[in-house]
Structure formats: structure tokens, C-alpha cells
PLY file of the C-alpha trace (Angstrom):
ply
format ascii 1.0
element vertex 65
property float x
property float y
property float z
element edge 64
property int vertex1
property int vertex2
end_header
127.41 113.95 -33.61
125.62 110.82 -34.73
123.87 110.58 -38.07
120.20 110.91 -36.98
120.98 114.09 -35.05
122.82 115.52 -38.05
119.86 114.92 -40.37
117.43 116.35 -37.83
119.46 119.55 -37.56
119.84 119.70 -41.34
116.07 119.30 -41.82
115.32 122.01 -39.24
117.69 124.45 -40.92
116.17 123.63 -44.30
112.64 124.32 -43.01
113.71 127.69 -41.59
115.39 128.62 -44.88
112.29 127.56 -46.81
110.04 129.81 -44.70
112.50 132.67 -45.15
112.55 132.16 -48.91
108.75 132.02 -49.17
108.47 135.28 -47.22
111.05 136.88 -49.52
109.12 135.66 -52.57
105.84 137.07 -51.26
107.45 140.45 -50.48
109.24 140.70 -53.83
108.15 142.92 -56.71
107.77 139.95 -59.06
104.53 139.25 -60.89
101.88 137.11 -59.25
102.57 134.25 -61.67
106.28 134.38 -60.98
105.69 134.36 -57.22
103.36 131.37 -57.56
105.93 129.47 -59.62
108.73 130.19 -57.14
106.60 129.10 -54.18
105.59 125.87 -55.95
109.23 125.17 -56.73
110.23 125.87 -53.13
107.60 123.45 -51.86
108.17 120.58 -54.30
111.92 120.88 -55.04
113.20 122.55 -51.89
116.98 122.31 -52.00
117.45 123.08 -55.70
114.88 125.87 -55.79
116.22 127.42 -52.59
119.66 127.66 -54.17
118.15 129.00 -57.39
116.16 131.61 -55.45
119.28 132.78 -53.61
121.24 133.25 -56.84
118.71 134.32 -59.48
115.46 135.12 -57.70
113.93 138.59 -57.80
115.51 140.96 -55.33
113.54 143.21 -53.01
114.34 146.87 -53.28
116.08 148.47 -50.34
114.16 151.37 -48.85
116.35 154.34 -48.01
115.37 156.70 -45.23
0 1
1 2
2 3
3 4
4 5
5 6
6 7
7 8
8 9
9 10
10 11
11 12
12 13
13 14
14 15
15 16
16 17
17 18
18 19
19 20
20 21
21 22
22 23
23 24
24 25
25 26
26 27
27 28
28 29
29 30
30 31
31 32
32 33
33 34
34 35
35 36
36 37
37 38
38 39
39 40
40 41
41 42
42 43
43 44
44 45
45 46
46 47
47 48
48 49
49 50
50 51
51 52
52 53
53 54
54 55
55 56
56 57
57 58
58 59
59 60
60 61
61 62
62 63
63 64
């Protein structure tokens, strides 16, 4: 795989992960201010904030049937 194709695939995966993270932030039980801060971080510092969200971000509660 040549380098431009690699970076294109990497960028596409990053965009998908960013959308997933923003949806998770919006659906979380965090305060409105916290959600806003996380979304701003995800937009302006994507890679670092995505990793931070995965490890320390608010978790959604599992609904049991």
C-alpha cells in the first residue's frame, strides 16, 4: 500500500471514530457543559481527545431488559 492511500484510509477511519465519539458524548449522562467541552476537544484536537474520551470519558448506562 502506498503512502497516500494509507493516509486516506487513516483519515477515513478517524472521521468515522470522531462521529461515533460525538454521538456517544451527546447520548451520555454528562452535564451540558461537559458535553460541550468534550465535543470542542473532539473537533479541535481529534486524536488526543478521542483517546482521552475512550479511556476517561463518561460512560453511558446499559439498559437491562
